[in-house]
C-alpha positions in Angstrom: 75.3 -11.2 217.5 73.6 -14.2 215.9 75.5 -16.6 218.2 74.3 -14.6 221.3 70.7 -15.0 220.2 71.2 -18.8 219.6 72.9 -19.1 223.0 70.0 -17.3 224.7 67.4 -19.5 222.9 69.3 -22.6 224.0 69.4 -21.4 227.6 65.7 -20.6 227.5 64.9 -24.1 226.2 67.1 -25.7 228.8 65.2 -24.1 231.6 61.8 -24.5 230.1 61.5 -28.3 230.8 60.7 -28.1 234.5 58.1 -25.4 233.9 55.9 -27.8 232.0 55.5 -30.1 235.0 52.1 -29.7 236.7 51.5 -29.5 240.4 48.3 -31.3 241.3 46.6 -30.0 244.5 44.8 -32.6 246.5 42.7 -31.4 249.4 42.4 -33.5 252.6 39.0 -32.9 254.0 36.4 -34.0 256.6 33.6 -33.6 254.0 33.6 -33.2 250.3 31.6 -33.8 247.2 31.9 -37.6 247.6 31.1 -37.7 251.3 33.0 -37.8 254.6 36.8 -38.2 255.0 38.0 -37.6 251.4 40.9 -36.6 249.2 39.7 -34.3 246.5 40.4 -35.2 243.8 40.8 -38.8 244.6 42.1 -39.8 241.2 45.0 -38.0 239.6 46.3 -38.6 236.1 49.8 -37.3 235.9 53.1 -37.6 233.9 56.6 -38.2 235.0 58.0 -35.0 236.6 54.6 -33.7 237.9 54.2 -33.0 241.6 51.3 -33.7 243.9 50.7 -31.5 246.9 48.5 -32.8 249.6 46.9 -29.7 251.2 45.4 -29.7 254.7 41.9 -28.3 254.6 40.7 -29.9 257.8 42.9 -31.1 260.7 43.5 -34.7 261.6 44.6 -36.0 258.2 47.8 -37.2 256.5 48.9 -38.7 253.2 50.8 -41.9 253.0 51.5 -44.5 250.4 49.7 -47.9 250.7 52.1 -50.8 251.0 52.2 -52.7 247.7 50.8 -49.8 245.8 54.0 -47.9 244.8 55.6 -48.2 241.3 58.7 -50.4 241.1 61.8 -48.4 242.1 59.8 -45.6 243.7 60.2 -44.5 247.3 57.1 -44.7 249.5 56.2 -41.5 251.4 54.5 -40.8 254.7 53.3 -37.4 255.8 52.6 -36.6 259.4 49.2 -35.7 260.7 48.3 -32.1 259.8 51.3 -31.8 257.5 51.2 -30.6 253.9 53.3 -32.9 251.8 54.6 -32.5 248.3 55.9 -35.4 246.2 57.5 -35.5 242.8 56.4 -38.3 240.6 59.6 -39.8 239.0 58.4 -43.3 238.1 55.5 -44.4 235.9 52.9 -46.5 237.5 50.1 -46.4 240.1 50.5 -44.9 243.6 47.9 -45.8 246.2 47.5 -43.2 248.9 45.7 -43.3 252.3 45.0 -41.1 255.2 46.1 -43.4 258.1 43.5 -42.5 260.7 40.6 -42.6 258.1 41.7 -45.5 255.9 38.9 -47.8 257.0 36.4 -45.0 256.3 37.5 -45.0 252.7 39.9 -42.0 252.7 42.0 -43.2 249.8 43.3 -41.8 246.5 45.0 -43.1 243.4 47.7 -41.4 241.3 48.3 -42.8 237.8 51.6 -41.7 236.3 51.9 -42.2 232.6 50.1 -45.0 230.8 51.1 -47.9 233.0 48.2 -50.0 234.3 48.0 -51.0 238.0 50.4 -53.9 238.7 49.0 -57.3 239.9 50.6 -56.6 243.3 48.7 -53.3 243.5 45.4 -54.9 242.5 45.9 -57.7 245.1 46.3 -55.3 248.1 43.6 -55.9 250.7 41.9 -52.7 252.0 39.8 -52.3 255.2 36.2 -51.3 255.4 35.0 -48.7 252.8 38.4 -48.4 251.4 37.9 -51.7 249.7 35.0 -50.5 247.5 36.5 -47.0 247.0 39.9 -48.4 245.8 38.2 -50.9 243.4 36.4 -47.9 241.8 39.7 -46.0 241.5 41.6 -48.9 240.1 38.9 -49.3 237.4 39.8 -45.8 236.3 43.4 -46.8 235.6 42.2 -49.1 232.8 40.5 -46.3 230.9 
């Protein structure tokens, strides 16, 4: 009887790991608290194993990694316009995300996984229009 209880406890612990992972919901919107064409939230602090779901609130948006702003060894992602996309964060580091049609309007987000700071490569990426200022603000948050 005692061995059955121990086996049951071991099985429960084995399956408990994935249940601790968080799913961060990011809304893709035409208008939000920070203005027009936004991801909300636009900064996500996560841990390895968490997921991020980019949710369509308003049509005409997508979520795609920004070239040069993906952790080493991680696969970039590119969602289609009007497509909800869910990614699993398997590498520590900083992920830059853009909405392709509204990138120049500043529709960007940053995901920080773990304690890693933004790489020099990620900090050196050039962004168009309002995305330049917005990304600088988001990158500053990775140092905190």
